[in-house]
C-alpha positions, 0 to 999 in steps of 0.5 A, a space after each residue: 886160153 886165159 891162164 887164170 881161167 885155165 888154172 881155175 878150170 883145172 883146179 875145179 876139174 881136179 876135185 874128186 867130185 868134179 862134174 865137167 857138165 856142171 862146170 860148163 853150165 856154170 861157166 856158160 861156155 868155153 872156147 874151142 881151146 878150153 873145151 879140147 883141153 878139158 877133153 884131154 884132161 878127162 882122157 888123162 884121168 881115165 874119164 873118157 866116158 864123160 866126153 860124149 855128154 860134154 861134147 853134146 852140151 858144148 856143141 848145143 851152146 853154139 850151133 856152129 860147133 855142129 860140124 864134121 871137124 868136131 864130130 870127127 875129132 870126138 869120134 877119134 878120141 873115143 875110138 882111141 880110148 876103146 869106146 867104139 860103141 859110144 863113138 
């Protein structure tokens, strides 16, 4: 992950009115490492409900991301955060 990009991204995420969906749209795409770093950020800031929509947008940018590994990882994150219905 680029240090400049990650610092800039996390500064944007730390703003109280930040919207990860909007940030992804503005950036155009994120690498796998950046995406999962944002997921971790959201979890640590009690914003896990935003993960499912973010995953939906991210996987639709690049169709190769529609795979069992990414779905399983997303489901696992949601289940670990007691979002069983969403998972």
